[in-house]
C-alpha positions as CSV (number, residue, x, y, z in Angstrom):
1,M,63.7,-40.8,8.7
2,Q,64.6,-42.0,5.2
3,E,61.0,-42.0,4.3
4,M,60.5,-38.6,5.7
5,V,63.3,-37.1,3.7
6,E,62.0,-38.8,0.6
7,K,58.5,-37.5,1.1
8,I,59.6,-33.9,1.7
9,A,61.9,-34.0,-1.4
10,R,59.2,-35.5,-3.6
11,S,56.8,-32.7,-2.6
12,I,59.3,-30.0,-3.6
13,V,60.6,-31.2,-7.0
14,D,59.2,-31.4,-10.5
15,N,60.4,-34.9,-11.1
16,P,59.4,-36.9,-8.0
17,E,60.1,-40.2,-9.6
18,Q,63.9,-39.4,-9.7
19,V,64.2,-38.8,-5.9
20,Q,66.2,-41.4,-4.2
21,V,67.4,-41.5,-0.6
22,K,70.2,-44.0,0.3
23,K,70.8,-44.8,4.0
24,I,74.3,-45.5,5.3
25,E,74.3,-46.5,9.0
26,K,77.2,-46.6,11.3
27,D,77.6,-46.9,15.1
28,K,75.9,-43.8,16.3
29,S,75.4,-42.0,13.0
30,I,73.2,-42.2,10.0
31,T,74.0,-40.6,6.6
32,L,71.1,-40.0,4.2
33,E,72.2,-39.3,0.7
34,L,69.5,-37.5,-1.2
35,S,69.7,-37.6,-5.0
36,V,67.4,-35.6,-7.3
37,A,67.4,-34.6,-10.9
38,D,69.9,-32.0,-11.9
39,N,67.2,-29.4,-12.7
40,D,65.6,-29.9,-9.3
41,M,68.8,-29.4,-7.4
42,G,68.1,-25.7,-6.8
43,K,64.6,-26.4,-5.5
44,V,65.9,-28.8,-2.9
45,I,68.7,-26.5,-1.8
46,G,66.6,-23.3,-1.9
47,K,67.8,-19.7,-1.7
48,Q,70.9,-19.5,0.4
49,G,70.4,-23.1,1.4
50,R,67.2,-22.4,3.5
51,I,65.3,-25.5,2.3
52,A,68.2,-27.8,2.8
53,R,68.8,-26.4,6.2
54,A,65.1,-26.8,7.1
55,I,65.2,-30.5,5.9
56,R,68.3,-31.1,8.1
57,T,66.6,-29.5,11.0
58,V,63.5,-31.7,10.8
59,V,65.7,-34.8,10.4
60,N,67.9,-33.9,13.4
61,A,64.7,-33.3,15.5
62,A,63.5,-36.8,14.6
63,A,66.9,-38.3,15.2
64,T,67.0,-37.0,18.8
65,K,64.4,-39.6,19.8
66,E,66.7,-42.4,18.5
67,D,69.8,-40.9,20.1
68,K,71.7,-40.9,16.8
69,K,73.4,-38.2,14.7
70,V,71.9,-37.8,11.2
71,V,73.7,-36.2,8.3
72,V,71.7,-35.3,5.2
73,D,74.0,-35.2,2.1
74,I,72.3,-33.7,-1.1
75,K,73.8,-35.0,-4.3
């Protein structure tokens, strides 16, 4: 899932080399912290948060197979 978020973010932003995804794993939950360049933040969030919501939806669909809750935190 970490690689998937990274690949999606890199395809959206202007500075793909600055995309970083940090994985924090706990019992039944995983937090993915997505960091992008300041000028790319709007592209990752999208209008009214649509792109961020879409990224979270795709990740949650993939997490269902692993029976874990995944939170995508954009910083």
